[in-house]
C-alpha atoms as one frame of an Amber mdcrd trajectory, in Angstrom:
protein
  64.026  25.504  37.235  61.093  23.132  37.640  61.121  21.253  40.904  59.219
  17.965  41.048  57.177  17.608  44.171  57.833  14.394  46.061  54.506  12.970
  47.241  54.053  12.292  50.901  53.371   8.807  52.259  49.687   9.642  52.639
  49.461  10.806  49.032  51.333   7.707  47.785  48.932   5.460  49.689  45.945
   7.221  48.144  47.448   6.934  44.637  48.103   3.192  45.060  44.532   2.629
  46.238  43.195   4.477  43.179  45.345   2.374  40.844  44.284  -0.871  42.524
  40.628   0.169  42.490  40.777   1.086  38.805  42.512  -2.170  37.928  40.093
  -4.195  39.984  37.112  -2.481  38.376  38.575  -3.176  34.927  39.044  -6.864
  35.734  35.543  -7.014  37.211  34.138  -5.451  34.039  35.997  -7.963  31.896
  34.740 -10.846  34.012  31.186  -9.517  33.780  31.405  -9.171  30.021  32.687
 -12.722  29.701  29.762 -14.184  31.628  26.818 -15.267  29.479  23.527 -13.452
  30.011  21.317 -15.504  32.292  18.457 -14.746  29.931  14.768 -14.470  30.756
  12.979 -17.061  32.866   9.199 -17.361  32.481   7.370 -19.549  35.006   3.794
 -20.660  34.356   1.312 -21.680  37.046  -0.099 -24.917  35.623  -0.547 -27.049
  32.526  -2.916 -25.097  30.203  -1.057 -21.851  30.914   2.230 -23.654  30.256
   1.079 -24.966  26.863  -0.070 -21.490  25.816   3.238 -19.969  26.901   5.198
 -22.721  25.181   3.580 -21.725  21.896   4.260 -18.012  22.355   7.672 -18.007
  24.068   9.106 -21.507  23.716  12.277 -22.142  21.689  13.402 -18.500  21.747
  17.130 -18.121  22.368  17.684 -16.616  25.810  14.119 -17.317  26.995  13.366
 -20.236  29.289   9.796 -21.431  29.915   9.200 -23.697  32.906   6.025 -24.890
  34.600   5.607 -24.327  38.338   3.487 -27.408  39.027   3.782 -30.942  37.701
   1.914 -31.668  34.422  -0.308 -34.198  36.254  -1.396 -31.707  38.938  -4.628
 -30.743  37.198  -6.617 -27.725  38.404  -5.007 -25.876  41.305  -7.927 -26.275
  43.712  -6.467 -25.788  47.219  -2.923 -26.206  45.875  -0.099 -25.316  48.283
   3.316 -24.177  47.115   6.211 -26.585  47.681   9.864 -25.837  48.438  10.685
 -26.628  44.807   8.020 -24.156  43.660   9.610 -21.473  45.838  13.012 -22.087
  44.216  11.516 -21.690  40.756   9.776 -18.452  41.703  12.948 -17.060  43.306
  14.798 -17.271  39.967  11.850 -16.268  37.753  11.514 -12.955  35.926   7.880
 -13.379  34.851   5.010 -15.450  36.255   2.108 -16.283  33.932  -1.159 -17.192
  35.667  -4.659 -18.113  34.533  -6.383 -15.808  37.008  -9.960 -15.597  38.351
  -8.831 -17.297  41.559  -7.382 -20.458  40.006  -4.050 -19.723  41.688  -5.254
 -19.437  45.281  -1.648 -19.041  46.403  -1.012 -15.975  44.257  -1.486 -13.417
  47.048   1.364 -15.029  48.998   3.554 -15.103  45.885   2.969 -11.388  45.246
   4.024 -10.581  48.819   7.113 -12.814  48.807   8.343 -11.778  45.346   7.301
  -8.141  44.836   9.689  -7.700  41.860   8.234 -10.665  39.969   6.283  -9.479
  36.913   2.901 -11.190  36.547   0.751 -11.754  33.472  -2.903 -12.607  34.141
  -4.367 -14.409  31.124  -7.987 -13.903  32.214  -7.835 -10.145  31.705 -10.650
  -9.059  29.402 -12.540 -12.384  29.502 -16.157 -12.163  30.794 -16.373 -14.277
  33.914 -19.045 -16.875  34.682 -20.045 -16.824  38.335 -21.392 -19.990  39.927
 -22.191 -21.311  43.425 -18.494 -21.269  44.311 -17.827 -17.756  43.006 -15.925
 -16.835  39.849 -15.336 -19.821  37.585 -11.661 -19.825  36.539 -11.841 -22.511
  33.783 -11.831 -19.914  30.997  -9.316 -21.707  28.721 -11.704 -24.628  28.095
 -13.530 -22.310  25.679 -11.471 -22.128  22.510 -12.517 -18.496  21.996 -11.134
 -17.641  25.431  -7.982 -19.626  24.703  -7.412 -17.404  21.664  -7.898 -14.271
  23.795  -5.342 -15.631  26.259  -2.808 -16.185  23.473  -3.099 -12.568  22.302
  -2.980 -11.274  25.892   0.221 -13.218  26.504   1.841 -12.119  23.248   1.207
  -8.428  23.944   2.301  -8.661  27.582   5.564 -10.472  26.800   6.352  -8.026
  23.996   5.968  -5.156  26.473   8.033  -6.808  29.226  10.745  -8.143  26.918
  10.970  -5.745  23.932  14.157  -7.434  22.696  12.035 -10.381  21.531   8.765
  -8.512  20.870   8.639  -9.360  17.164   9.068 -13.073  17.859   6.392 -13.064
  20.569   3.972 -11.280  18.231   4.713 -13.665  15.369   4.371 -16.788  17.547
   1.136 -15.548  19.135  -0.390 -14.759  15.726   0.551 -18.125  14.251  -0.778
 -20.106  17.225  -3.973 -18.035  17.329  -4.522 -18.784  13.634  -4.311 -22.528
  14.325  -6.794 -22.167  17.169  -9.113 -20.073  14.980  -9.093 -22.786  12.320
 -10.024 -25.427  14.877 -12.682 -23.140  16.357 -14.285 -22.764  12.927 -14.321
 -26.541  12.474 -15.787 -27.149  15.938 -18.559 -24.585  15.499 -19.447 -25.983
  12.085 -19.577 -29.607  13.247 -21.293 -28.929  16.578 -23.774 -26.390  15.257
 -26.515 -29.025  14.942 -26.328 -29.737  18.684 -26.970 -26.209  19.974 -29.485
 -26.279  22.821 -28.646 -29.878  23.771 -28.699 -30.555  27.499 -25.612 -32.144
  29.068 -24.479 -33.319  32.498 -20.835 -32.747  33.434 -18.516 -33.999  36.123
 -17.403 -30.765  37.761 -17.406 -27.024  37.080 -14.800 -27.153  34.317 -17.137
 -26.854  31.325 -19.456 -23.807  31.657 -17.286 -21.744  29.268 -17.080 -24.660
  26.844 -20.867 -25.135  26.982 -21.462 -21.413  26.413 -19.072 -21.486  23.449
 -21.102 -24.143  21.625 -24.597 -23.339  22.859 -24.927 -26.402  25.082 -27.007
 -26.314  28.265 -25.504 -27.763  31.444 -28.489 -29.291  33.235 -26.540 -30.667
  36.186 -23.029 -30.898  37.621 -22.305 -34.158  39.436 -19.320 -33.039  41.544
 -18.727 -29.311  41.761 -15.230 -29.894  43.130 -13.202 -33.001  42.217 -13.146
 -35.471  45.098 -16.217 -33.959  46.788 -18.624 -36.874  46.484 -22.233 -35.760
  45.933 -24.730 -36.424  48.699 -27.572 -38.927  48.295 -29.960 -36.029  47.727
 -27.726 -34.497  45.034 -27.468 -37.869  43.285 -31.240 -38.293  43.376 -31.779
 -34.770  42.027 -29.333 -35.379  39.166 -31.021 -38.676  38.307 -34.411 -36.944
  38.207 -33.055 -34.195  35.920 -31.545 -36.729  33.513 -34.741 -38.782  33.344
 -37.004 -35.730  32.971 -34.915 -34.302  30.111 -34.061 -37.560  28.366 -30.354
 -36.853  28.647 -28.340 -39.709  27.154 -24.767 -38.545  27.828 -22.842 -37.809
  31.027 -19.417 -36.262  30.618 -16.666 -37.258  33.023 -13.021 -36.137  32.960
  -9.915 -38.289  32.449  -8.143 -36.673  35.411 -10.602 -37.854  38.074 -12.471
 -41.040  39.090 -16.002 -41.159  37.688 -17.692 -43.420  40.232 -20.627 -41.073
  40.803 -21.118 -40.676  37.044 -21.151 -44.457  36.576 -23.701 -44.821  39.382
 -26.001 -42.262  37.771 -25.573 -43.870  34.350 -26.769 -47.231  35.723 -29.816
 -45.610  37.253 -30.794 -43.639  34.156 -29.613 -45.741  31.232 -27.399 -42.884
  30.071 -23.802 -43.384  28.981 -20.582 -41.911  30.382 -18.227 -40.177  27.938
 -14.912 -38.447  28.558 -14.398 -34.731  27.968 -10.931 -33.395  28.685 -10.571
 -29.877  30.172  -6.893 -29.843  29.127  -5.445 -29.597  32.630  -2.980 -32.460
  32.146  -1.178 -33.876  29.146   2.061 -34.161  27.183   4.825 -31.572  27.163
   4.200 -30.518  23.558   2.978 -27.237  22.011   0.231 -29.077  20.060  -1.342
 -30.596  23.194  -4.321 -28.225  23.533  -5.204 -28.580  19.846  -5.045 -32.387
  20.034  -7.182 -32.481  23.196  -9.856 -30.235  21.680  -9.965 -32.330  18.500
 -10.633 -35.403  20.680 -13.356 -33.500  22.555 -14.961 -32.642  19.222 -15.025
 -36.314  18.208 -16.463 -37.283  21.617 -19.261 -34.711  21.477 -20.273 -35.683
  17.946 -20.551 -39.301  19.040 -22.341 -38.578  22.328 -24.877 -35.980  21.129
 -25.947 -37.407  17.772
């Protein structure tokens, strides 16, 4: 008859290991299934990029949007990454940057985190080149801001197809709000095309190009870099020669040089906001641009 083979000790040991391995794998699979998905973490480089991303990707279940730098940081001129920044980048899936050299630290980030997906919002925007090279302040133009919204929506939809329909919907709705404001701004500022203005630093060339304004002089090309006596004198001469009545400073930086020039020329200092700081709300850029519209109408009339 049939004789059952008695396994050897070696065979028994192998069988036990297989059973334990299978059981352990099953328990591991159960534990993995029970753990909630960590979701998608999107890190933005600084405030205007954060506000754009908040409108496109904020409040989506499973998607977390966090800003790398503090909301009061302003432009990232000579910014150095902190230990806290490194922690955020280490857990990020996607990094959204402005581009055109605004994030001077980006080369180091790309080397340290080669798996981190990056979205550059300046792609496809014609650059303005000045004395310091490419001007990165593209978002200050509302037309460029709209381009950035669409760029972000398409990029996120490609990187995270699970939520592609929501990204597309959010991007379209926010772009429509920006388009409406753009129409209003062009209508109400149309009478001032060709007006000469003096600005505080190199944040407004794209804004000026958007509305047909001519930047006759820039008081401080980089915030904190006080103009020399010769530069002050040259600016004063330009203002007097062109009858310029308005100097535009920024709320993020002291305007001592602007005040000095105003006293010498009889011009007045107004505040234009490049939207590099502000509240943690999706409407922030729209509110800031509406205030800039009111300021320009008052200053240029």
